[in-house]
The first five atom37 places (N, CA, C, CB, O) and aatype in JSON, in Angstrom:
{
  "aatype": [12, 13, 12, 2, 1, 7, 9, 1, 0, 18, 11, 0, 7, 2, 13, 0, 6, 0, 0, 7, 18, 13, 3, 1, 0, 16, 11, 6, 3, 14, 15, 15, 18, 5, 0, 17, 8, 8, 10, 0, 10, 16, 4, 10, 11, 5, 3, 8, 17, 10, 14, 1, 0, 5, 6, 0, 9, 16, 11, 0, 4, 6, 10, 1, 14, 2, 8, 9, 14, 18, 10, 11, 10, 0, 7, 11, 9, 18, 6, 1, 0, 7, 12, 0, 14, 11, 0, 11, 5, 18, 18, 2, 5, 0, 9, 15, 10, 7, 7, 0, 3, 14, 0, 9, 1, 11, 0, 10, 5, 0, 10, 7, 3, 15, 15, 15, 14, 15, 11, 0, 6, 11, 14, 11, 15, 7, 10, 13, 1, 11, 19, 17],
  "atom_mask": [
    [1, 1, 1, 1, 1],
    [1, 1, 1, 1, 1],
    [1, 1, 1, 1, 1],
    [1, 1, 1, 1, 1],
    [1, 1, 1, 1, 1],
    [1, 1, 1, 0, 1],
    [1, 1, 1, 1, 1],
    [1, 1, 1, 1, 1],
    [1, 1, 1, 1, 1],
    [1, 1, 1, 1, 1],
    [1, 1, 1, 1, 1],
    [1, 1, 1, 1, 1],
    [1, 1, 1, 0, 1],
    [1, 1, 1, 1, 1],
    [1, 1, 1, 1, 1],
    [1, 1, 1, 1, 1],
    [1, 1, 1, 1, 1],
    [1, 1, 1, 1, 1],
    [1, 1, 1, 1, 1],
    [1, 1, 1, 0, 1],
    [1, 1, 1, 1, 1],
    [1, 1, 1, 1, 1],
    [1, 1, 1, 1, 1],
    [1, 1, 1, 1, 1],
    [1, 1, 1, 1, 1],
    [1, 1, 1, 1, 1],
    [1, 1, 1, 1, 1],
    [1, 1, 1, 1, 1],
    [1, 1, 1, 1, 1],
    [1, 1, 1, 1, 1],
    [1, 1, 1, 1, 1],
    [1, 1, 1, 1, 1],
    [1, 1, 1, 1, 1],
    [1, 1, 1, 1, 1],
    [1, 1, 1, 1, 1],
    [1, 1, 1, 1, 1],
    [1, 1, 1, 1, 1],
    [1, 1, 1, 1, 1],
    [1, 1, 1, 1, 1],
    [1, 1, 1, 1, 1],
    [1, 1, 1, 1, 1],
    [1, 1, 1, 1, 1],
    [1, 1, 1, 1, 1],
    [1, 1, 1, 1, 1],
    [1, 1, 1, 1, 1],
    [1, 1, 1, 1, 1],
    [1, 1, 1, 1, 1],
    [1, 1, 1, 1, 1],
    [1, 1, 1, 1, 1],
    [1, 1, 1, 1, 1],
    [1, 1, 1, 1, 1],
    [1, 1, 1, 1, 1],
    [1, 1, 1, 1, 1],
    [1, 1, 1, 1, 1],
    [1, 1, 1, 1, 1],
    [1, 1, 1, 1, 1],
    [1, 1, 1, 1, 1],
    [1, 1, 1, 1, 1],
    [1, 1, 1, 1, 1],
    [1, 1, 1, 1, 1],
    [1, 1, 1, 1, 1],
    [1, 1, 1, 1, 1],
    [1, 1, 1, 1, 1],
    [1, 1, 1, 1, 1],
    [1, 1, 1, 1, 1],
    [1, 1, 1, 1, 1],
    [1, 1, 1, 1, 1],
    [1, 1, 1, 1, 1],
    [1, 1, 1, 1, 1],
    [1, 1, 1, 1, 1],
    [1, 1, 1, 1, 1],
    [1, 1, 1, 1, 1],
    [1, 1, 1, 1, 1],
    [1, 1, 1, 1, 1],
    [1, 1, 1, 0, 1],
    [1, 1, 1, 1, 1],
    [1, 1, 1, 1, 1],
    [1, 1, 1, 1, 1],
    [1, 1, 1, 1, 1],
    [1, 1, 1, 1, 1],
    [1, 1, 1, 1, 1],
    [1, 1, 1, 0, 1],
    [1, 1, 1, 1, 1],
    [1, 1, 1, 1, 1],
    [1, 1, 1, 1, 1],
    [1, 1, 1, 1, 1],
    [1, 1, 1, 1, 1],
    [1, 1, 1, 1, 1],
    [1, 1, 1, 1, 1],
    [1, 1, 1, 1, 1],
    [1, 1, 1, 1, 1],
    [1, 1, 1, 1, 1],
    [1, 1, 1, 1, 1],
    [1, 1, 1, 1, 1],
    [1, 1, 1, 1, 1],
    [1, 1, 1, 1, 1],
    [1, 1, 1, 1, 1],
    [1, 1, 1, 0, 1],
    [1, 1, 1, 0, 1],
    [1, 1, 1, 1, 1],
    [1, 1, 1, 1, 1],
    [1, 1, 1, 1, 1],
    [1, 1, 1, 1, 1],
    [1, 1, 1, 1, 1],
    [1, 1, 1, 1, 1],
    [1, 1, 1, 1, 1],
    [1, 1, 1, 1, 1],
    [1, 1, 1, 1, 1],
    [1, 1, 1, 1, 1],
    [1, 1, 1, 1, 1],
    [1, 1, 1, 1, 1],
    [1, 1, 1, 0, 1],
    [1, 1, 1, 1, 1],
    [1, 1, 1, 1, 1],
    [1, 1, 1, 1, 1],
    [1, 1, 1, 1, 1],
    [1, 1, 1, 1, 1],
    [1, 1, 1, 1, 1],
    [1, 1, 1, 1, 1],
    [1, 1, 1, 1, 1],
    [1, 1, 1, 1, 1],
    [1, 1, 1, 1, 1],
    [1, 1, 1, 1, 1],
    [1, 1, 1, 1, 1],
    [1, 1, 1, 1, 1],
    [1, 1, 1, 0, 1],
    [1, 1, 1, 1, 1],
    [1, 1, 1, 1, 1],
    [1, 1, 1, 1, 1],
    [1, 1, 1, 1, 1],
    [1, 1, 1, 1, 1],
    [1, 1, 1, 1, 1]
  ],
  "atom_positions": [
    [[13.98, 17.89, 8.95], [13.75, 17.83, 10.37], [12.61, 16.86, 10.69], [13.46, 19.22, 10.92], [12.78, 15.96, 11.51]],
    [[11.44, 17.04, 10.04], [10.29, 16.17, 10.31], [10.56, 14.74, 9.85], [9.04, 16.71, 9.63], [10.13, 13.78, 10.49]],
    [[11.27, 14.6, 8.74], [11.59, 13.26, 8.23], [12.44, 12.5, 9.24], [12.33, 13.35, 6.88], [12.14, 11.34, 9.55]],
    [[13.48, 13.13, 9.75], [14.36, 12.45, 10.71], [13.6, 12.07, 11.98], [15.55, 13.35, 11.06], [13.79, 10.98, 12.51]],
    [[12.76, 12.96, 12.45], [11.96, 12.65, 13.65], [10.99, 11.51, 13.36], [11.19, 13.9, 14.13], [10.78, 10.64, 14.21]],
    [[10.4, 11.52, 12.18], [9.48, 10.46, 11.79], [10.17, 9.11, 11.71], [0.0, 0.0, 0.0], [9.63, 8.1, 12.16]],
    [[11.36, 9.1, 11.15], [12.12, 7.85, 11.03], [12.47, 7.31, 12.42], [13.4, 8.06, 10.2], [12.35, 6.12, 12.67]],
    [[12.89, 8.2, 13.3], [13.21, 7.76, 14.67], [11.97, 7.18, 15.36], [13.78, 8.94, 15.5], [12.04, 6.13, 16.0]],
    [[10.85, 7.87, 15.23], [9.62, 7.4, 15.85], [9.18, 6.06, 15.25], [8.49, 8.45, 15.69], [8.74, 5.17, 15.98]],
    [[9.31, 5.91, 13.95], [8.95, 4.66, 13.28], [9.81, 3.51, 13.8], [9.11, 4.8, 11.75], [9.3, 2.44, 14.13]],
    [[11.11, 3.73, 13.86], [12.02, 2.69, 14.33], [11.74, 2.3, 15.78], [13.47, 3.16, 14.19], [11.98, 1.16, 16.19]],
    [[11.24, 3.26, 16.55], [10.91, 3.0, 17.95], [9.53, 2.36, 18.1], [10.97, 4.29, 18.76], [9.11, 2.02, 19.21]],
    [[8.81, 2.2, 16.98], [7.49, 1.6, 17.03], [6.38, 2.56, 17.39], [0.0, 0.0, 0.0], [5.26, 2.14, 17.67]],
    [[6.67, 3.85, 17.4], [5.67, 4.88, 17.7], [5.05, 5.35, 16.39], [6.31, 6.1, 18.49], [5.37, 6.42, 15.87]],
    [[4.15, 4.52, 15.85], [3.64, 4.77, 14.51], [2.73, 5.99, 14.4], [2.9, 3.57, 14.03], [2.75, 6.68, 13.38]],
    [[1.96, 6.27, 15.42], [1.11, 7.47, 15.39], [1.98, 8.73, 15.36], [0.15, 7.49, 16.61], [1.7, 9.66, 14.61]],
    [[3.0, 8.73, 16.17], [3.92, 9.88, 16.19], [4.64, 9.99, 14.85], [4.95, 9.73, 17.35], [4.78, 11.08, 14.3]],
    [[5.11, 8.85, 14.32], [5.81, 8.85, 13.04], [4.9, 9.37, 11.93], [6.3, 7.44, 12.69], [5.32, 10.19, 11.11]],
    [[3.66, 8.91, 11.91], [2.71, 9.36, 10.89], [2.52, 10.87, 10.97], [1.36, 8.64, 11.04], [2.43, 11.55, 9.94]],
    [[2.45, 11.39, 12.18], [2.31, 12.85, 12.36], [3.49, 13.61, 11.77], [0.0, 0.0, 0.0], [3.31, 14.62, 11.1]],
    [[4.68, 13.11, 12.04], [5.88, 13.78, 11.5], [5.94, 13.68, 9.98], [7.14, 13.17, 12.11], [6.26, 14.65, 9.3]],
    [[5.62, 12.5, 9.44], [5.66, 12.35, 7.99], [4.58, 13.2, 7.32], [5.5, 10.88, 7.6], [4.79, 13.74, 6.24]],
    [[3.43, 13.3, 7.97], [2.37, 14.16, 7.45], [2.84, 15.61, 7.41], [1.1, 14.03, 8.31], [2.59, 16.32, 6.44]],
    [[3.5, 16.03, 8.46], [4.03, 17.41, 8.49], [5.1, 17.6, 7.43], [4.61, 17.74, 9.89], [5.2, 18.68, 6.84]],
    [[5.89, 16.56, 7.18], [6.92, 16.65, 6.14], [6.28, 16.82, 4.76], [7.82, 15.4, 6.15], [6.8, 17.55, 3.92]],
    [[5.14, 16.13, 4.52], [4.47, 16.28, 3.22], [3.86, 17.66, 3.06], [3.38, 15.21, 3.07], [3.77, 18.18, 1.95]],
    [[3.44, 18.26, 4.17], [2.89, 19.62, 4.1], [4.0, 20.64, 3.9], [2.11, 19.94, 5.37], [3.81, 21.64, 3.19]],
    [[5.15, 20.39, 4.52], [6.3, 21.28, 4.37], [6.86, 21.22, 2.94], [7.4, 20.91, 5.38], [7.25, 22.25, 2.38]],
    [[6.89, 20.02, 2.36], [7.4, 19.84, 1.01], [6.53, 18.82, 0.28], [8.89, 19.39, 1.02], [6.82, 17.63, 0.3]],
    [[5.44, 19.29, -0.37], [4.53, 18.37, -1.05], [5.17, 17.59, -2.2], [3.36, 19.15, -1.58], [4.59, 16.61, -2.68]],
    [[6.34, 17.99, -2.65], [7.01, 17.29, -3.74], [7.99, 16.23, -3.23], [7.73, 18.28, -4.63], [8.71, 15.62, -4.03]],
    [[8.04, 16.01, -1.92], [8.94, 15.02, -1.35], [8.34, 13.62, -1.47], [9.26, 15.35, 0.12], [7.52, 13.21, -0.64]],
    [[8.75, 12.91, -2.51], [8.23, 11.56, -2.69], [8.62, 10.67, -1.52], [8.75, 10.97, -4.0], [7.87, 9.74, -1.19]],
    [[9.76, 10.92, -0.9], [10.17, 10.12, 0.25], [9.23, 10.31, 1.44], [11.61, 10.48, 0.65], [8.89, 9.35, 2.13]],
    [[8.82, 11.55, 1.67], [7.9, 11.82, 2.78], [6.57, 11.11, 2.54], [7.67, 13.34, 2.94], [6.0, 10.52, 3.46]],
    [[6.07, 11.15, 1.31], [4.82, 10.47, 0.99], [4.97, 8.96, 1.15], [4.38, 10.81, -0.44], [4.08, 8.3, 1.67]],
    [[6.1, 8.42, 0.7], [6.36, 6.98, 0.83], [6.4, 6.57, 2.3], [7.67, 6.61, 0.14], [5.78, 5.59, 2.7]],
    [[7.14, 7.33, 3.09], [7.26, 7.0, 4.52], [5.9, 7.1, 5.22], [8.28, 7.94, 5.19], [5.59, 6.3, 6.1]],
    [[5.1, 8.08, 4.83], [3.76, 8.21, 5.4], [2.92, 6.99, 5.04], [3.08, 9.52, 4.9], [2.21, 6.45, 5.89]],
    [[3.0, 6.55, 3.79], [2.24, 5.37, 3.36], [2.68, 4.12, 4.12], [2.41, 5.14, 1.86], [1.85, 3.34, 4.59]],
    [[3.98, 3.95, 4.24], [4.53, 2.79, 4.93], [4.08, 2.78, 6.39], [6.06, 2.79, 4.84], [3.75, 1.72, 6.94]],
    [[4.08, 3.94, 7.02], [3.66, 4.04, 8.41], [2.17, 3.78, 8.57], [4.01, 5.43, 8.97], [1.74, 3.07, 9.48]],
    [[1.37, 4.34, 7.66], [-0.07, 4.16, 7.75], [-0.49, 2.71, 7.48], [-0.77, 5.08, 6.77], [-1.57, 2.29, 7.88]],
    [[0.35, 1.97, 6.81], [0.07, 0.56, 6.57], [0.08, -0.26, 7.86], [1.08, -0.02, 5.59], [-0.43, -1.37, 7.89]],
    [[0.66, 0.29, 8.91], [0.76, -0.42, 10.19], [-0.58, -0.56, 10.91], [1.73, 0.3, 11.08], [-0.72, -1.41, 11.78]],
    [[-1.55, 0.28, 10.56], [-2.86, 0.24, 11.21], [-3.94, 0.18, 10.12], [-3.07, 1.47, 12.15], [-3.97, 1.04, 9.24]],
    [[-4.81, -0.81, 10.18], [-5.83, -0.95, 9.14], [-6.73, 0.28, 9.03], [-6.69, -2.17, 9.43], [-7.15, 0.64, 7.93]],
    [[-7.02, 0.93, 10.15], [-7.9, 2.1, 10.07], [-7.21, 3.3, 9.41], [-8.39, 2.49, 11.45], [-7.86, 4.31, 9.14]],
    [[-5.91, 3.2, 9.17], [-5.18, 4.26, 8.45], [-5.04, 3.95, 6.96], [-3.79, 4.44, 9.07], [-4.4, 4.71, 6.24]],
    [[-5.62, 2.85, 6.49], [-5.46, 2.46, 5.09], [-5.88, 3.54, 4.09], [-6.25, 1.22, 4.83], [-5.18, 3.72, 3.09]],
    [[-6.97, 4.26, 4.31], [-7.3, 5.31, 3.34], [-6.18, 6.35, 3.2], [-8.6, 6.0, 3.75], [-5.89, 6.82, 2.1]],
    [[-5.57, 6.7, 4.31], [-4.46, 7.67, 4.26], [-3.24, 7.03, 3.58], [-4.1, 8.16, 5.69], [-2.52, 7.71, 2.85]],
    [[-3.02, 5.75, 3.83], [-1.91, 5.05, 3.16], [-2.12, 5.05, 1.65], [-1.79, 3.59, 3.69], [-1.17, 5.23, 0.9]],
    [[-3.36, 4.86, 1.22], [-3.66, 4.87, -0.21], [-3.36, 6.24, -0.82], [-5.14, 4.5, -0.45], [-2.73, 6.34, -1.87]],
    [[-3.8, 7.28, -0.15], [-3.54, 8.64, -0.64], [-2.04, 8.9, -0.74], [-4.2, 9.68, 0.29], [-1.56, 9.44, -1.73]],
    [[-1.33, 8.51, 0.31], [0.1, 8.81, 0.37], [0.89, 8.04, -0.69], [0.65, 8.48, 1.75], [1.76, 8.61, -1.34]],
    [[0.59, 6.75, -0.87], [1.36, 5.98, -1.84], [0.99, 6.4, -3.26], [1.12, 4.47, -1.66], [1.84, 6.37, -4.15]],
    [[-0.24, 6.78, -3.48], [-0.63, 7.29, -4.8], [0.17, 8.54, -5.14], [-2.15, 7.59, -4.85], [0.65, 8.69, -6.26]],
    [[0.31, 9.41, -4.16], [1.08, 10.64, -4.38], [2.55, 10.31, -4.62], [0.93, 11.6, -3.18], [3.18, 10.9, -5.5]],
    [[3.11, 9.39, -3.84], [4.52, 9.0, -4.03], [4.72, 8.44, -5.43], [4.94, 7.96, -2.97], [5.73, 8.74, -6.08]],
    [[3.79, 7.63, -5.89], [3.9, 7.04, -7.24], [3.71, 8.08, -8.34], [2.87, 5.92, -7.41], [4.31, 7.97, -9.41]],
    [[2.9, 9.09, -8.08], [2.76, 10.18, -9.05], [4.07, 10.96, -9.17], [1.61, 11.13, -8.63], [4.48, 11.35, -10.26]],
    [[4.72, 11.18, -8.03], [5.97, 11.95, -8.02], [7.15, 11.14, -8.56], [6.27, 12.42, -6.61], [8.1, 11.7, -9.1]],
    [[7.08, 9.84, -8.41], [8.17, 8.97, -8.85], [7.56, 7.72, -9.5], [9.12, 8.57, -7.65], [7.58, 6.64, -8.93]],
    [[7.01, 7.89, -10.72], [6.18, 6.85, -11.33], [6.91, 5.56, -11.72], [5.54, 7.4, -12.52], [6.26, 4.52, -11.86]],
    [[8.2, 5.59, -11.88], [8.92, 4.4, -12.31], [9.74, 3.75, -11.2], [9.83, 4.74, -13.46], [10.65, 2.97, -11.47]],
    [[9.43, 4.08, -9.97], [10.18, 3.53, -8.84], [9.49, 2.25, -8.37], [10.28, 4.57, -7.67], [8.43, 2.29, -7.75]],
    [[10.11, 1.14, -8.68], [9.5, -0.18, -8.45], [9.12, -0.42, -6.99], [10.45, -1.26, -8.91], [8.02, -0.92, -6.74]],
    [[9.96, -0.1, -6.01], [9.53, -0.33, -4.62], [8.25, 0.41, -4.25], [10.63, 0.1, -3.67], [7.44, -0.1, -3.47]],
    [[8.05, 1.6, -4.8], [6.82, 2.34, -4.51], [5.62, 1.65, -5.15], [6.93, 3.8, -5.01], [4.55, 1.56, -4.55]],
    [[5.81, 1.16, -6.37], [4.72, 0.46, -7.06], [4.35, -0.82, -6.32], [5.13, 0.15, -8.5], [3.17, -1.16, -6.21]],
    [[5.35, -1.54, -5.82], [5.09, -2.76, -5.06], [4.34, -2.43, -3.77], [6.41, -3.49, -4.75], [3.4, -3.14, -3.41]],
    [[4.75, -1.37, -3.09], [4.06, -0.98, -1.86], [2.63, -0.56, -2.17], [4.82, 0.17, -1.15], [1.71, -0.86, -1.41]],
    [[2.44, 0.14, -3.28], [1.08, 0.53, -3.68], [0.21, -0.7, -3.9], [1.11, 1.4, -4.96], [-0.94, -0.74, -3.47]],
    [[0.77, -1.71, -4.56], [0.02, -2.94, -4.75], [-0.36, -3.58, -3.44], [0.0, 0.0, 0.0], [-1.49, -4.03, -3.26]],
    [[0.58, -3.61, -2.52], [0.33, -4.21, -1.2], [-0.75, -3.44, -0.44], [1.63, -4.23, -0.37], [-1.63, -4.05, 0.18]],
    [[-0.69, -2.12, -0.48], [-1.67, -1.29, 0.23], [-3.06, -1.49, -0.35], [-1.27, 0.2, 0.16], [-4.03, -1.67, 0.38]],
    [[-3.16, -1.44, -1.67], [-4.48, -1.61, -2.29], [-4.99, -3.04, -2.13], [-4.41, -1.24, -3.78], [-6.2, -3.25, -2.03]],
    [[-4.09, -4.01, -2.12], [-4.51, -5.39, -1.85], [-5.09, -5.49, -0.44], [-3.31, -6.36, -2.02], [-6.15, -6.09, -0.25]],
    [[-4.41, -4.93, 0.52], [-4.88, -4.96, 1.91], [-6.21, -4.24, 2.06], [-3.84, -4.33, 2.86], [-7.04, -4.62, 2.88]],
    [[-6.42, -3.2, 1.26], [-7.67, -2.44, 1.31], [-8.82, -3.14, 0.58], [-7.46, -1.06, 0.72], [-9.95, -2.66, 0.58]],
    [[-8.52, -4.28, -0.05], [-9.56, -5.02, -0.76], [-9.86, -4.48, -2.13], [0.0, 0.0, 0.0], [-10.94, -4.73, -2.68]],
    [[-8.94, -3.74, -2.7], [-9.13, -3.14, -4.02], [-8.24, -3.87, -5.03], [-8.8, -1.61, -3.99], [-7.23, -3.34, -5.5]],
    [[-8.64, -5.09, -5.35], [-7.83, -5.97, -6.2], [-7.49, -5.37, -7.57], [-8.55, -7.26, -6.4], [-6.34, -5.48, -7.99]],
    [[-8.43, -4.75, -8.29], [-8.06, -4.21, -9.6], [-6.94, -3.17, -9.53], [-9.28, -3.59, -10.26], [-6.03, -3.16, -10.35]],
    [[-7.02, -2.31, -8.53], [-5.98, -1.27, -8.36], [-4.66, -1.91, -7.94], [-6.43, -0.22, -7.31], [-3.6, -1.51, -8.42]],
    [[-4.71, -2.9, -7.06], [-3.5, -3.61, -6.63], [-2.84, -4.27, -7.83], [-3.84, -4.67, -5.55], [-1.63, -4.17, -8.01]],
    [[-3.63, -4.95, -8.65], [-3.1, -5.61, -9.84], [-2.45, -4.62, -10.78], [-4.21, -6.36, -10.57], [-1.4, -4.89, -11.37]],
    [[-3.07, -3.46, -10.93], [-2.52, -2.41, -11.8], [-1.11, -2.03, -11.35], [-3.44, -1.16, -11.8], [-0.19, -1.96, -12.16]],
    [[-0.94, -1.77, -10.06], [0.37, -1.38, -9.55], [1.37, -2.53, -9.64], [0.25, -0.91, -8.1], [2.52, -2.32, -10.02]],
    [[0.95, -3.74, -9.28], [1.85, -4.89, -9.37], [2.31, -5.12, -10.82], [1.16, -6.15, -8.83], [3.49, -5.36, -11.07]],
    [[1.37, -5.05, -11.76], [1.73, -5.26, -13.17], [2.64, -4.17, -13.69], [0.47, -5.33, -14.02], [3.52, -4.44, -14.5]],
    [[2.45, -2.95, -13.23], [3.33, -1.86, -13.63], [4.75, -2.12, -13.11], [2.79, -0.5, -13.11], [5.72, -1.86, -13.82]],
    [[4.86, -2.61, -11.89], [6.17, -2.93, -11.33], [6.86, -4.02, -12.14], [6.04, -3.36, -9.85], [8.06, -3.94, -12.4]],
    [[6.1, -5.03, -12.54], [6.67, -6.11, -13.35], [7.11, -5.59, -14.72], [5.65, -7.26, -13.51], [8.16, -5.97, -15.22]],
    [[6.29, -4.74, -15.31], [6.64, -4.23, -16.64], [7.91, -3.39, -16.61], [5.49, -3.39, -17.21], [8.63, -3.33, -17.61]],
    [[8.19, -2.76, -15.5], [9.41, -1.95, -15.38], [10.62, -2.75, -14.92], [9.17, -0.81, -14.43], [11.74, -2.48, -15.34]],
    [[10.38, -3.73, -14.05], [11.51, -4.42, -13.43], [11.66, -5.88, -13.78], [0.0, 0.0, 0.0], [12.59, -6.54, -13.31]],
    [[10.76, -6.4, -14.58], [10.86, -7.81, -14.93], [10.21, -8.71, -13.89], [0.0, 0.0, 0.0], [9.56, -8.24, -12.95]],
    [[10.42, -9.99, -14.08], [9.8, -10.99, -13.21], [10.23, -10.79, -11.76], [10.16, -12.4, -13.68], [11.4, -10.55, -11.46]],
    [[9.27, -10.91, -10.88], [9.51, -10.78, -9.45], [8.64, -11.83, -8.77], [9.2, -9.32, -8.91], [7.42, -11.74, -8.81]],
    [[9.26, -12.83, -8.15], [8.48, -13.91, -7.54], [7.46, -13.43, -6.51], [9.41, -14.9, -6.88], [6.36, -13.97, -6.44]],
    [[7.8, -12.43, -5.73], [6.87, -11.93, -4.7], [5.64, -11.29, -5.35], [7.58, -10.92, -3.79], [4.52, -11.48, -4.89]],
    [[5.87, -10.54, -6.42], [4.74, -9.91, -7.11], [3.89, -10.95, -7.8], [5.24, -8.86, -8.13], [2.67, -10.89, -7.76]],
    [[4.54, -11.91, -8.44], [3.79, -12.99, -9.11], [2.9, -13.74, -8.1], [4.78, -13.99, -9.81], [1.75, -14.06, -8.4]],
    [[3.45, -13.99, -6.92], [2.69, -14.67, -5.88], [1.49, -13.83, -5.44], [3.59, -14.99, -4.67], [0.39, -14.34, -5.27]],
    [[1.72, -12.51, -5.27], [0.63, -11.61, -4.87], [-0.44, -11.56, -5.96], [1.18, -10.2, -4.6], [-1.64, -11.59, -5.65]],
    [[-0.03, -11.49, -7.21], [-1.0, -11.47, -8.31], [-1.78, -12.78, -8.38], [-0.29, -11.22, -9.65], [-2.99, -12.77, -8.62]],
    [[-1.1, -13.88, -8.16], [-1.78, -15.17, -8.16], [-2.82, -15.22, -7.04], [-0.76, -16.32, -8.01], [-3.93, -15.7, -7.25]],
    [[-2.45, -14.74, -5.87], [-3.39, -14.72, -4.74], [-4.59, -13.82, -5.05], [-2.69, -14.24, -3.47], [-5.72, -14.15, -4.7]],
    [[-4.34, -12.71, -5.69], [-5.43, -11.81, -6.06], [-6.35, -12.46, -7.08], [-4.89, -10.5, -6.61], [-7.57, -12.31, -7.02]],
    [[-5.75, -13.19, -8.01], [-6.55, -13.89, -9.01], [-7.4, -14.97, -8.39], [0.0, 0.0, 0.0], [-8.56, -15.16, -8.76]],
    [[-6.83, -15.69, -7.43], [-7.56, -16.75, -6.76], [-8.69, -16.19, -5.91], [-6.61, -17.58, -5.89], [-9.77, -16.76, -5.85]],
    [[-8.42, -15.07, -5.26], [-9.43, -14.51, -4.36], [-10.58, -13.86, -5.11], [-8.79, -13.5, -3.43], [-11.66, -13.69, -4.56]],
    [[-10.36, -13.49, -6.36], [-11.43, -12.82, -7.1], [-12.41, -13.8, -7.73], [-10.83, -11.93, -8.17], [-13.5, -13.41, -8.15]],
    [[-12.03, -15.08, -7.8], [-12.95, -16.06, -8.36], [-12.99, -17.29, -7.47], [-12.54, -16.45, -9.8], [-12.19, -18.21, -7.64]],
    [[-13.91, -17.32, -6.52], [-13.97, -18.44, -5.59], [-14.29, -19.74, -6.3], [-15.0, -18.17, -4.5], [-15.0, -19.76, -7.3]],
    [[-13.75, -20.83, -5.76], [-14.04, -22.14, -6.33], [-15.47, -22.53, -5.99], [-13.04, -23.21, -5.81], [-16.13, -21.88, -5.18]],
    [[-15.93, -23.59, -6.62], [-17.3, -24.04, -6.36], [-17.52, -24.35, -4.89], [-17.63, -25.27, -7.2], [-18.6, -24.1, -4.34]],
    [[-16.5, -24.9, -4.24], [-16.63, -25.26, -2.84], [-16.6, -24.05, -1.92], [-15.53, -26.2, -2.45], [-17.02, -24.14, -0.76]],
    [[-16.12, -22.92, -2.42], [-15.97, -21.75, -1.56], [-16.8, -20.56, -2.03], [-14.53, -21.36, -1.5], [-16.45, -19.42, -1.74]],
    [[-17.89, -20.81, -2.73], [-18.72, -19.7, -3.17], [-19.27, -18.98, -1.95], [-19.87, -20.19, -4.07], [-19.69, -19.62, -0.99]],
    [[-19.27, -17.64, -1.98], [-19.79, -16.9, -0.83], [-21.27, -17.19, -0.62], [-19.57, -15.39, -1.02], [-22.04, -17.35, -1.57]],
    [[-21.64, -17.27, 0.62], [-23.04, -17.49, 0.97], [-23.77, -16.17, 0.88], [-23.18, -18.11, 2.39], [-23.18, -15.1, 1.04]],
    [[-25.05, -16.25, 0.62], [-25.84, -15.03, 0.6], [-26.53, -14.85, 1.94], [-26.87, -15.07, -0.55], [-26.56, -15.77, 2.76]],
    [[-27.05, -13.69, 2.15], [-27.8, -13.43, 3.37], [-26.92, -13.07, 4.55], [0.0, 0.0, 0.0], [-25.81, -12.58, 4.38]],
    [[-27.42, -13.32, 5.73], [-26.75, -12.91, 6.95], [-25.46, -13.67, 7.22], [-27.66, -13.08, 8.1], [-24.56, -13.15, 7.88]],
    [[-25.35, -14.88, 6.71], [-24.21, -15.73, 7.07], [-23.16, -15.81, 5.97], [-24.7, -17.1, 7.4], [-22.4, -16.78, 5.93]],
    [[-23.1, -14.85, 5.11], [-22.08, -14.85, 4.07], [-20.72, -14.52, 4.67], [-22.44, -13.84, 2.95], [-20.63, -13.9, 5.73]],
    [[-19.69, -14.93, 4.01], [-18.34, -14.62, 4.47], [-18.06, -13.15, 4.2], [-17.28, -15.51, 3.76], [-18.37, -12.66, 3.12]],
    [[-17.51, -12.47, 5.15], [-17.21, -11.05, 4.96], [-15.71, -10.8, 4.82], [-17.74, -10.25, 6.13], [-15.29, -9.65, 4.7]],
    [[-14.94, -11.81, 4.82], [-13.51, -11.63, 4.63], [-13.2, -12.09, 3.27], [-12.67, -12.36, 5.67], [-12.05, -12.04, 2.85]]
  ]
}
């Protein structure tokens, strides 16, 4: 019941409502990897929901550890949260299970580039350093 309502709300662009329904679905059935996945996907829509997205996708991956789409989403969520080592872990796990994936390779390359700035792009110190 909550899953169907959440899906309808998500499709309608009502992400706060959808997140509420998916959250209720996870409480109703904590072993529902789909409910956790849908909650993570919905929480990814708002940056201030990223901590909840991390919790939800971690739980989905625990319940279904070899499901490549969940691992890819986990990588994306942790990448967006600025947690490159964790993102790389999930992306590499997806590759080890599913083989080469151009999208994952591109994401890993971007993470590698962002973790070691070039000489021209070294972060500044003090008040005027780059925060992104």
